[in-house]
C-alpha positions as CSV (number, residue, x, y, z in Angstrom):
1,X,3.7,18.9,5.6
2,X,1.0,18.1,3.3
3,X,0.4,16.0,0.3
4,X,-2.2,16.5,-2.4
5,X,-2.6,13.5,-4.7
6,X,-5.5,12.2,-6.9
7,X,-7.1,9.3,-5.3
8,X,-7.0,7.2,-8.4
9,X,-3.2,7.1,-8.2
10,X,-3.5,5.6,-4.9
11,X,-6.1,3.5,-5.7
12,X,-4.4,2.2,-8.9
13,X,-1.0,1.7,-6.9
14,X,-3.2,-0.2,-4.1
15,X,-4.6,-2.6,-6.6
16,X,-1.2,-3.1,-8.1
17,X,-0.2,-4.3,-4.6
18,X,-3.1,-6.7,-4.4
19,X,-2.1,-8.5,-7.4
20,X,1.5,-8.2,-6.5
21,X,0.4,-10.3,-3.3
22,X,-1.7,-13.1,-5.4
23,X,-5.0,-11.1,-4.1
24,X,-7.8,-10.2,-6.5
25,X,-11.4,-8.1,-6.4
26,X,-14.3,-10.6,-7.3
27,X,-17.4,-8.1,-7.5
28,X,-17.5,-6.2,-4.1
29,X,-15.0,-8.7,-2.4
30,X,-11.5,-8.3,-1.9
31,X,-9.7,-11.6,-1.7
32,X,-6.2,-12.4,-0.3
33,X,-4.4,-15.8,-0.4
34,X,-4.9,-17.3,2.9
35,X,-2.1,-18.0,5.3
36,X,-3.7,-20.9,6.9
37,X,-4.8,-22.7,3.9
38,X,-2.2,-22.3,0.6
39,X,-4.3,-22.2,-2.7
40,X,-7.1,-20.9,-1.3
41,X,-8.4,-17.3,-0.7
42,X,-10.1,-15.7,2.1
43,X,-11.8,-12.4,2.5
44,X,-9.3,-9.4,3.3
45,X,-8.9,-8.9,7.0
46,X,-9.3,-5.2,6.8
47,X,-5.7,-4.4,6.0
48,X,-6.1,-3.7,2.3
49,X,-6.6,0.0,3.0
50,X,-3.5,1.1,5.0
51,X,-1.4,3.7,3.6
52,X,2.1,2.4,4.1
53,X,0.7,-1.1,2.4
54,X,-0.5,0.6,-0.8
55,X,3.3,0.3,-2.3
56,X,4.2,-2.8,-2.0
57,X,7.7,-3.5,-0.6
58,X,8.7,-4.9,-4.2
59,X,7.6,-1.6,-6.2
60,X,9.1,0.9,-3.7
61,X,12.1,1.7,-6.6
62,X,9.8,0.4,-9.4
63,X,10.8,2.6,-12.4
64,X,7.0,2.7,-13.6
65,X,5.8,4.6,-10.5
66,X,3.9,7.4,-11.7
67,X,5.0,11.0,-10.0
68,X,2.4,11.4,-7.8
69,X,2.7,7.8,-6.3
70,X,6.5,8.8,-5.7
71,X,5.6,12.2,-4.0
72,X,3.1,9.7,-2.1
73,X,6.0,7.3,-0.9
74,X,8.1,10.1,0.0
75,X,5.7,11.6,1.6
76,X,5.0,8.6,3.8
77,X,9.2,8.4,4.4
78,X,8.4,12.0,5.7
79,X,6.0,11.1,8.1
80,X,7.8,8.0,9.5
81,X,11.1,9.7,9.8
82,X,9.4,12.3,12.0
83,X,7.5,9.6,13.9
84,X,11.0,8.1,14.7
85,X,12.4,11.5,15.7
86,X,9.8,12.0,18.2
87,X,9.9,8.6,19.5
88,X,13.6,9.1,20.2
89,X,12.9,12.7,21.8
90,X,10.5,11.3,24.4
C-alpha cells in the first residue's frame, strides 16, 4: 500500500495538534507545556514529528479534517493493522 499526500496537509494538521495540546511555535522553537513544571513551556523533546501523533487523538473523527488527512489517518490505521497481524503471526 502507498499514499501520496501533500506535505502541507500533514504540516497543517501537525500544527493543529500542537495548538490542541497547548503548545506553540516561537520563531524556530517548538514549545510544549512542561509536565514537570505546570504553567511553563519547554522545548519539544523531539516527538513533534512522529507520524502517529500528527493527528491528535481528539481530532481523529473531526468533521473538518481535509480529505487528504482522512486518507492519511486511514493509511496509518492500515499500517497499524498489518503490523498487529505480523506480530500475531510471529
